[in-house]
C-alpha positions in Angstrom: 8.3 -11.5 -17.4 9.5 -10.3 -20.7 7.1 -8.5 -23.0 9.0 -8.7 -26.2 6.6 -11.0 -27.9 4.3 -10.0 -30.7 0.8 -8.9 -29.8 -0.7 -11.9 -31.6 1.2 -14.3 -29.3 0.7 -12.2 -26.1 -3.1 -12.1 -26.6 -3.5 -15.7 -27.8 -4.3 -17.4 -24.5 -2.4 -20.6 -23.8 -0.1 -20.0 -26.7 1.5 -17.1 -24.8 2.7 -19.5 -22.1 6.3 -19.9 -23.1 8.8 -22.0 -21.1 10.4 -18.9 -19.7 7.1 -17.5 -18.6 6.0 -20.8 -17.2 9.1 -20.9 -15.0 8.4 -17.4 -13.7 4.7 -18.2 -13.0 5.8 -21.4 -11.1 7.9 -19.2 -8.8 5.0 -16.9 -8.2 2.7 -19.7 -7.4 5.0 -22.0 -5.4 8.0 -20.2 -3.8 6.3 -18.1 -1.1 3.8 -20.8 -0.2 6.4 -23.5 -0.1 8.7 -21.6 2.2 5.8 -20.8 4.5 4.6 -24.4 4.6 8.1 -25.6 5.2 8.5 -23.2 8.1 5.2 -24.3 9.6 6.2 -28.0 9.4 9.5 -27.3 11.1 7.9 -25.2 13.8 5.1 -27.8 14.5 7.6 -30.7 14.7 9.9 -28.8 17.0 7.0 -27.8 19.3 5.7 -31.4 19.5 9.1 -32.7 20.2 9.7 -30.1 22.9 6.4 -30.9 24.5 6.9 -34.6 24.3 3.6 -35.1 22.5 2.8 -37.8 20.0 3.1 -37.2 16.3 -0.5 -38.3 15.6 -1.8 -34.8 15.4 1.1 -33.3 13.4 -0.8 -33.2 10.1 -3.8 -31.5 11.7 -1.5 -28.9 13.4 0.2 -28.1 10.1 -3.2 -27.7 8.4 -4.5 -25.5 11.2 -1.3 -23.4 11.2 -1.6 -22.8 7.5 -5.2 -21.6 7.9 -4.2 -19.4 10.9 -1.4 -17.9 8.8 -4.2 -16.6 6.6 -6.3 -15.3 9.5 -9.0 -18.0 9.1 -11.0 -18.3 12.4 -10.6 -21.7 14.0 -12.5 -23.5 16.7 -10.4 -25.8 18.9 -12.7 -27.7 21.3 -15.1 -25.0 22.4 -12.6 -22.1 22.1 -12.9 -19.8 19.2 -9.6 -18.3 17.9 -9.8 -15.4 15.5 -6.8 -13.3 16.8 -3.6 -14.5 15.1 -0.2 -12.9 14.9 0.3 -10.5 12.0 4.1 -10.8 11.6 4.0 -14.3 9.8 1.1 -13.1 7.6 3.0 -9.9 6.7 6.1 -11.9 5.8 4.2 -14.3 3.6 2.3 -11.5 1.8 5.4 -9.5 1.4 7.1 -12.4 -0.3 4.1 -13.0 -2.5 4.0 -9.3 -3.5 7.7 -9.3 -4.3 7.3 -12.3 -6.6 4.4 -10.6 -8.4 6.5 -7.4 -8.7 9.4 -9.2 -10.3 7.2 -11.2 -12.6 5.9 -8.2 -14.6 7.5 -5.2 -16.3 6.0 -1.7 -16.9 5.1 -2.7 -20.4 3.6 -6.1 -19.6 0.4 -7.0 -21.6 -2.9 -7.8 -20.0 -2.4 -11.5 -20.8 0.8 -11.5 -18.8 -0.8 -9.7 -15.9 -3.7 -12.2 -15.9 -1.2 -15.1 -15.8 0.5 -13.5 -12.8 -2.7 -13.0 -10.9 -3.8 -16.6 -11.7 -0.5 -18.0 -10.4 -0.5 -15.8 -7.3 -3.9 -17.2 -6.4 -3.6 -20.7 -7.7 -0.8 -22.0 -5.5 -2.2 -20.7 -2.1 -5.7 -21.9 -3.0 -4.5 -25.4 -3.9 -2.7 -25.7 -0.5 -5.7 -24.3 1.3 -7.9 -27.0 -0.3 -5.5 -29.7 0.8 -5.3 -28.2 4.4 -9.1 -28.1 4.6 -9.3 -31.8 3.7 -6.5 -32.6 6.2 -8.2 -30.6 9.0 -11.5 -32.4 8.4 -9.7 -35.8 8.7 -7.7 -34.7 11.7 -10.9 -33.6 13.6 -11.3 -37.3 14.6 -7.9 -37.2 16.3 -7.5 -33.7 17.7 -10.1 -31.3 19.0 -10.2 -29.2 15.8 -13.5 -28.5 14.2 -13.4 -28.2 10.4 -13.4 -24.5 9.5 -15.8 -22.8 7.2 -14.8 -23.5 3.6 -16.1 -20.2 2.2 -14.4 -18.2 4.9 -11.1 -20.0 4.3 -11.1 -19.5 0.6 -12.3 -16.0 1.0 -9.5 -15.0 3.3 -6.9 -16.6 1.1 -8.2 -14.8 -2.0 -8.5 -11.5 -0.2 -4.9 -11.6 1.2 -3.1 -12.9 -1.9 -5.1 -10.9 -4.3 -4.2 -7.8 -2.3 -0.5 -8.8 -2.2 -0.3 -9.5 -6.0 -2.3 -6.4 -6.8 0.1 -4.3 -4.7 3.1 -5.7 -6.3 1.8 -5.3 -9.9 0.5 -1.8 -9.1 3.9 -0.7 -7.7 5.6 -2.0 -10.8 3.2 -0.4 -13.3 2.2 2.7 -11.3 3.0 5.2 -14.0 1.1 3.2 -16.6 -1.9 2.8 -14.3 -2.0 6.5 -13.6 -1.8 7.3 -17.3 -4.6 4.8 -18.1 -6.8 6.1 -15.3 -6.0 9.7 -16.2 -5.9 10.4 -12.5 -5.5 14.1 -11.6 -2.3 15.1 -10.1 -3.9 15.7 -6.7 -5.0 12.0 -6.6 -1.4 10.8 -7.2 0.0 13.2 -4.6 -2.7 12.1 -2.1 -1.9 8.4 -2.6 1.8 8.9 -2.1 1.1 11.1 0.9 -1.1 8.4 2.4 1.7 5.9 2.3 4.1 8.2 4.1 1.5 9.1 6.7 0.8 5.5 7.6 4.5 4.7 7.8 5.0 7.7 10.1 2.2 6.6 12.4 3.5 3.1 12.6 7.0 4.4 13.4 5.6 6.6 16.2 3.5 3.8 17.6 6.4 1.4 17.6 8.5 4.0 19.5 5.8 4.5 22.1 5.5 0.7 22.5 9.2 0.3 23.1 9.1 3.1 25.7 6.2 1.3 27.4 8.1 -2.0 27.4 11.0 -0.3 29.1 8.6 1.3 31.7 7.2 -2.2 32.5 10.4 -4.2 32.4 9.6 -5.9 35.7 6.2 -7.1 34.4 7.9 -8.7 31.4 10.1 -10.8 33.8 7.0 -12.0 35.6 5.4 -13.3 32.4 8.4 -15.6 31.8 8.0 -17.3 35.2 5.4 -19.6 33.7 7.7 -20.7 30.8 9.0 -23.7 32.8 12.1 -24.4 30.8 14.2 -23.1 27.9 11.8 -24.3 25.3 9.0 -22.4 27.0 11.1 -19.3 27.2 11.9 -19.5 23.4 8.2 -20.2 22.6 7.0 -17.2 24.6 9.6 -15.0 23.0 8.7 -16.1 19.4 5.0 -15.7 20.2 5.5 -12.2 21.5 7.5 -11.2 18.4 4.9 -12.6 16.2 2.1 -10.6 17.9 4.2 -7.4 18.0 2.6 -5.8 14.9 -0.8 -6.4 16.5 0.3 -4.4 19.6 1.7 -1.6 17.5 -1.6 -1.3 15.6 -3.3 -1.1 19.0 -0.9 1.6 20.0 -1.9 3.5 16.8 -5.5 3.4 17.9 -4.6 4.7 21.4 -2.5 7.5 20.0 -5.4 8.7 17.8 -7.7 8.6 20.8 -9.8 5.6 19.8 -8.5 3.2 22.4 -8.1 -0.5 22.3 -10.2 -3.3 23.8 -9.0 -6.5 25.5 -12.3 -8.2 26.1 -13.7 -6.5 29.2 -10.5 -4.4 29.6 -9.7 -1.3 27.6 -7.1 1.3 27.4 -7.2 4.9 26.1 -5.5 8.2 26.7 -8.2 9.4 29.0 -9.1 6.2 30.9 -8.1 2.6 31.6 -10.6 -0.1 32.4 -8.9 -3.1 34.2 -9.5 -6.7 33.3 -7.7 -9.9 32.5 -5.2 -9.9 29.6 -3.2 -12.7 28.1 -0.1 -13.6 30.1 2.4 -13.2 27.3 5.5 -10.9 27.4 4.2 -8.7 24.6 1.1 -7.7 26.7 3.3 -6.4 29.4 3.5 -3.1 27.5 -0.2 -2.5 28.2 -0.5 0.0 31.0 -2.6 -0.8 34.0 -4.2 1.5 36.5 -5.7 4.9 36.0 -4.7 7.1 33.1 -2.3 9.9 33.8 -3.0 13.5 32.9 0.1 13.7 30.8 -1.1 11.0 28.4 -3.2 13.6 26.6 0.0 15.1 25.4 0.5 12.0 23.2 -2.2 13.5 20.9 0.4 15.8 19.6 2.0 12.8 17.8 -0.9 12.2 15.3 -1.3 16.0 15.0 2.3 16.3 14.0 2.0 13.4 11.5 -1.1 15.0 10.0 0.7 18.4 9.7 3.6 16.7 7.9 1.2 15.0 5.6 -0.4 18.4 4.7 3.0 19.9 4.1 3.8 17.0 1.7 0.6 17.6 -0.1 1.3 21.3 -0.4 4.7 20.6 -1.9 3.7 17.9 -4.4 0.3 19.2 -5.5 -1.5 22.4 -6.5 -3.7 22.3 -3.5 -5.3 25.7 -2.6 -6.8 26.6 0.7 -10.2 26.6 -0.8 -9.7 23.2 -2.6 -7.4 20.9 -0.5 -8.2 17.8 -2.6 -4.8 16.2 -2.3 -4.9 16.6 1.5 -8.3 15.1 1.8 -7.3 12.2 -0.5 -4.3 11.5 1.6 -6.3 11.5 4.8 -9.0 9.2 3.2 -6.5 6.7 1.7 -4.5 6.6 5.0 -7.7 6.0 7.0 -8.7 3.2 4.7 -5.3 1.5 5.1 -5.4 1.9 8.8 -8.9 0.4 9.1 -7.9 -2.6 7.0 -4.8 -3.2 9.1 -6.9 -2.7 12.3 -9.4 -5.3 11.1 -6.6 -7.8 10.5 -5.0 -7.1 13.9 -8.2 -7.9 15.9 -10.4 -10.9 16.6 -11.8 -13.3 19.1 -9.4 -14.8 21.7 -11.1 -17.5 23.5 -12.4 -16.6 27.0 -10.9 -13.1 26.8 -13.4 -12.1 24.2 -12.8 -9.7 21.3 -9.4 -8.0 21.2 -8.7 -5.1 18.9 -9.9 -1.7 17.9 -13.4 -0.3 17.7 -13.3 0.1 13.9 -16.1 2.7 13.4 -14.6 5.1 16.1 -11.1 4.3 14.8 -12.0 5.3 11.3 -13.7 8.5 12.4 -10.9 9.8 14.6 -8.3 8.8 12.0 -9.8 10.8 9.2 -10.6 13.7 11.6 -7.0 14.0 12.8 -5.3 13.5 9.5 -7.7 15.8 7.6 -7.8 18.7 10.1 -4.1 18.5 11.0 -3.3 18.1 7.3 -5.2 21.3 6.4 -3.1 23.1 9.0 0.0 21.7 7.3 -1.3 22.9 4.0 -1.8 26.4 5.3 1.8 26.4 6.6 3.1 25.1 3.2 1.2 27.8 1.3 2.2 30.7 3.5 5.7 29.7 4.5 7.1 27.1 2.1 5.6 26.9 -1.4 2.8 29.4 -2.3 0.6 27.9 -5.1 1.2 29.5 -8.5 4.6 30.9 -7.5 7.0 30.8 -10.4 10.6 32.0 -10.8 11.2 34.9 -13.2 12.9 33.9 -16.4 15.4 36.2 -18.1 14.9 37.3 -21.7 18.6 37.8 -22.4 19.1 34.3 -23.7 16.1 34.6 -26.0 17.5 37.7 -27.6 20.9 36.0 -27.9 19.4 33.0 -29.6 17.5 35.1 -32.1 20.6 37.2 -33.0 23.0 34.2 -33.2 23.7 32.9 -36.7 24.3 29.2 -37.1 27.1 27.6 -39.0 24.7 27.1 -41.9 25.3 30.8 -42.9 29.0 30.1 -43.5 30.5 27.8 -46.1 33.9 26.4 -45.1 33.8 23.1 -46.9 35.0 24.6 -50.2 38.1 26.0 -48.6 39.3 23.1 -46.6 40.2 19.5 -47.4 39.0 16.3 -45.7 41.6 16.6 -43.0 40.5 20.0 -42.0 43.4 21.9 -43.5 43.2 24.8 -45.9 43.2 23.8 -49.5 45.2 26.2 -51.6 45.1 24.2 -54.8 42.2 26.3 -56.0 43.7 29.6 -55.0 46.4 29.6 -57.8 49.1 28.9 -55.3 52.6 29.7 -56.5 55.7 30.0 -54.5 57.0 32.8 -56.6 54.0 35.0 -55.8 55.0 35.2 -52.1 57.7 37.3 -50.5 60.6 36.1 -48.6 60.5 35.6 -44.9 62.4 38.8 -44.3 59.4 40.8 -45.4 57.3 39.4 -42.5 57.6 40.2 -38.8 57.9 37.7 -35.9 54.1 37.3 -35.7 53.8 36.3 -39.3 52.2 39.5 -40.5 53.4 41.4 -43.6 55.0 44.8 -43.3 55.8 46.8 -40.2 54.1 46.6 -36.8 52.6 50.1 -37.4 50.8 49.1 -40.5 47.6 48.0 -38.9 47.9 50.7 -36.2 47.9 53.4 -38.8 45.3 51.8 -41.0 41.9 53.6 -40.5 40.1 50.8 -42.1 41.3 48.1 -39.7 39.1 45.9 -37.6 37.4 47.8 -34.7 36.4 45.3 -32.1 35.3 45.4 -28.5 35.3 42.4 -26.1 32.3 42.1 -23.9 33.2 40.3 -20.7 30.0 40.7 -18.7 27.6 37.7 -19.4 23.8 38.2 -19.1 22.6 38.2 -15.5 20.5 35.3 -14.3 17.4 35.9 -12.3 16.5 32.2 -11.8 18.4 28.9 -11.6 21.8 29.2 -13.3 22.0 28.0 -16.8 25.0 27.3 -19.0 27.2 30.4 -19.3 27.3 31.6 -22.9 30.6 32.2 -24.6 32.2 35.7 -24.7 30.4 37.8 -27.3 32.5 39.9 -29.6 30.9 43.1 -30.8 32.8 43.7 -34.1 32.4 45.7 -37.3 33.9 44.3 -40.4 35.5 46.9 -42.7 36.4 46.2 -46.3 40.1 46.0 -46.9 42.0 48.6 -48.7 41.8 47.9 -52.5 45.5 48.8 -52.8 46.4 46.2 -50.2 48.6 43.4 -51.6 46.3 40.4 -52.2 49.2 38.1 -51.9 49.8 39.1 -48.3 46.1 38.6 -47.7 46.3 35.0 -48.8 49.5 34.5 -46.7 47.7 35.4 -43.6 
């Protein structure tokens, strides 16, 4: 939104709601939620049509899907569902964060920011209230128990507030850092945490793909229960939607915390067998005893932590005795991983709880990233960028600047006209005072060529070609400096020839 209004209008409550701003706020409140709800309606109708079911429970299915999109636990019959796919949730929150990002500017006022947050929460909360009422009415038709109202509103507020806050913070990050007066090591640590989390996700995704390829035959077995083409498409879409959950589980395994699937569990040092959901995405979960070479996968989080420490060493003034940016990066990355891990887990009917052991996951995450990050900091200090190292600066330019006389010391304006040509009007110019052209040589000088050669009082000049040497990054090369001595002209010299030259 534009912030070119006066402060009186910006801080005057409802008077600041201009038509242009209202349109932007309407997009923030309605566009992500409308697209999500439209996709849910289409998906529910296609599913019911493919299954040949009646449309009586369509409204209840749409309401339950909206709540599941926000990770609200549901009870269908006697089965508790708290593990929902993260991909649709991530797409919705990404769209909401993008709308909030585009709705503000770095100079937006507090009133504008408040309007954006209100719009970002108002639209989803309104739809949630409608879906709660529909779900309660549909409980008489389908086996869907009305969810907890406080839990539903709490999840919606938490997710959309986080999305809007992230979008606004990214847009106004410089202003926020200035207002908070955050030290430079805090800023460096926050940026380093984001890079560390992305690297861990990338490594975990690569390990997941390798595991898929290693269990390609098991993936084919899971599709045997699909029945027809619609079942094949449904299992494929369901697997893609749960893929971020599997990647987060792989992050926990790589860090050494392990992942639980009810009674079953998997880690780098041991595998406990048990039933797992028969979906293609779960085919990547290894079965059987752990191999000895799995321990080598611990090198992945170690390498990620070292890279984070090197980044902190490059972008901050961390010392070996005070690695504040490194510790901040490890702490912020651990906090993000724990939040994502909590979202990726939950109850899954008769399988029990599926996900990470969050206390152990938080402990090993911080331990790996902090210890390996300190190693990276040591490498950065000794081999890349020692703290306090500065490049030498040459003093030649300073001496040159002090000796250089500006144009203010000279006055040319009185001798030249407005077009930049010499004005001879004030010099008592007379054609009769000048000699004929025969008295001048080819170069326009008066007299013979040997006149200036024999004159002891002529200009004695020396051209200095060597510029000052640079000891740091190259600067603009100064012009050639002429070391000259000006000698007064011979009083017997013809003044008219002087003017001619």
